[in-house]
C-alpha angles and dihedrals in degrees: 000000000000116000116245112253130213095258089060089071103051109150093010119130111240100351089189086083091071108031103073118188092123124163110278094011108149118253122190137163105259091208092064098053131094098202129031115201133178120201109214125201113192095218137063122297095256092060097039095051088051091059112101095198090055090053092047094055092044090054095043095052094045090052085076113082095215095049125075115195119190132178138241131177132194107271119233117252095265093055092042089057091047092054091049093047092051092039090235124149125237109264143194122264100231101052103002089241113165111250094239090063096063125096094226135017112200117195122202107209118190104148129047090215088067094066095100089049088062090058091047091056093048092049092049089052092050090240120143114253097226123069091221090062096052120093142123115041097351120115127263106250119213137167142202139167136099094297091067091071077095105026096164099101087057097036095107093053102051134062093212144347131218107220111211132357107001095208087075096055111019097082090051088053093049092047091059092042092054090055092050093046091052092048102041107018093230128053094219096050087085096023099152092050092047094050092048090057094044091050089065090067113098110251095023117121120190106190094196090068094062134074117210134184126189135207124231087259090060096251127123122274096173136003120172142145116260094199130064120257093019117137117248090207125042113214117214110239126220140178108259099203122029092192090061094048118105116287111224117265093184138025113192111225109208122229090225132045113272132196095265101026098180145074112290120202120186107220097179143355127222126020135258091216127082108215106176095219097049119105093172092067091057093042090056095038128166111053113246129177131211114219121247089241092059093044093052091045092051092047093053093046096047092046090056091047096049115016091223116164096212131060118191119203103215135201138105089277111007096174088062095065102121091228097041093122092056091046093050093045093053095043094048091046093051099041102036094094091045094058091238116149127210119223138184138204118232112332137201118238097244128135090270090062090057088054091047090053089054093049094044091049085080091062140053107305112232118170127285120237129209133171114211087162093193135045101230138043089237093061093039087056090051092054091037093238106163099213124138112203093199090054088051091053092047090049094049093049088061093042091051090050089056094051107270113146106161124072129178121203130191122209136169128213127199093046118158113279092008115165136188090261089061091057090048087052091060092055093044094050094046093050093046096053091045093052093045091075091058090070090056108032104018091246136077121252118252109246122197109194119198113196119192131177121253111252119190107232132199118261094026130104087250095055090106094050126102123242116237115262122255089251092053093048093051090049091052092047092050091049091053091048093049093048092047091049091057091060101018126152132173095257098071125073126181123203118190125201114232107263092207089059089048091052092054090047089052092052093047095045093054097031132122134222095280087065088074089076091056092047091054092044092050090050092051089051090055107273112150138134088024095174089063113088093213092054104035114106115182093192092066090058096042092052091046093051092043087059088058092047091246120136105216097209094044090050094047096042099042123123111229119218107246090220093058127100108254126223092242099040092112089071118084110204093179094262113092124239086230090062092048090048092051089053091049094048092048087058093048093049092049 
């Protein structure tokens, strides 16, 4: 197809989102391939290209000569309107192929507030929303990502889901699809037969093969397969050995600045901690480490491919890698003369962090990030957040001595058993660590405090718990503001997540199949880019749920009976429901 030219984007914000042709983007001859796939990310380019999992699957699929995997991101509202006005279909970046011409569309779903963006992309591609309406030459539409630990709100829209880490199952899916494409020309021409074969792959869930009934309290009355030889439980799949997983052969360098504009290297998956609120830990369970040798090799290779001047060591808790000191030493030694800095996501204030602060003192000093989550030891014990405040202070003393002056902290409000003293603890801790720097550098540290709302997530010990009401959240926010104002100084800044967004996220994360009707209704009313404050409109969602006779706040804030059958119980994440229930009951009894 013809490449899009600059004059096609007159009046469009950041046209680099839609042009493609980036450094290291994969180019193949479409005529020589056996399967044409487009990876779809239901958010803007800058966010999608910052997602490591998205990059990994892109690289994995393109490592096969007979598969061509391209990319597509949700267009911003201006470009969406342009496509509609010109009656053009949404297309891929690499070859500008319309999405409805691919064999497979694979969606990476990592945020519930992106659900309406999925529908926007399907509509722009002129593809029916519902799986039951898609046949003939249309693509097979699949999804993966952490949100599909409860896929039921999206079950009517997708042909199948991959539960867990897609590297482990996607090539098995494509192998079967290549055979069907060769035999029948189109995957959906024998759709039922294809899905029956794909459903035999571990980790693959085909919603159409299951009948489900719900109670008035939104729990499961009956869930069973309606086809023979279909699993009653879907086991989450995972990569067993990170060192044996595919090393990247490409790293696309965007033409525009993205959110995380750097090299990202995953140094481990899973987490050795057991925070009761954390779904990510259970999604990436079990804990697996990548060896220092592989990490250093990847860093050197990706640097040569890209020329980036920052390398981020990524995981749920990077500072807890048992060989982190060795990794940092070798990276800093190799890259010091190349002016390449090493960065981390949120860290824990252990001894290794003190060492990291010393090593990184030799580089450009960006801020340090920590996540205490709660303001008191009592509440941190309740949520099982292993975070020692004294260790944090000891770590920051060293960091301040080596020139650090910006700290970011993450907290949650609305946590189970939260009291006023826990909110006071947030203010006290923030002020203390800001003022500590004054004793060392004559000036307070700048503290950026991000405050989110606790959301009960599936497959966690808190999955039965209610979310705090909107009224309660606003009261807690106001209390924090008032307490900060009493002792305020210019070095502390609080940022609060929108509680209405959190409430919708709560509903979607613990929702059932009937929720799909509300998602579609909200989209038709105008809901899109719901994780963007400027775009989010709560009234669209309220009206949509009212049409389904569902009270949003009641649904989000409901307590679920721990003896009931949960909507997502058919998914086995590798951690038993019995274990989660024991954790939950220990909290209730205390």
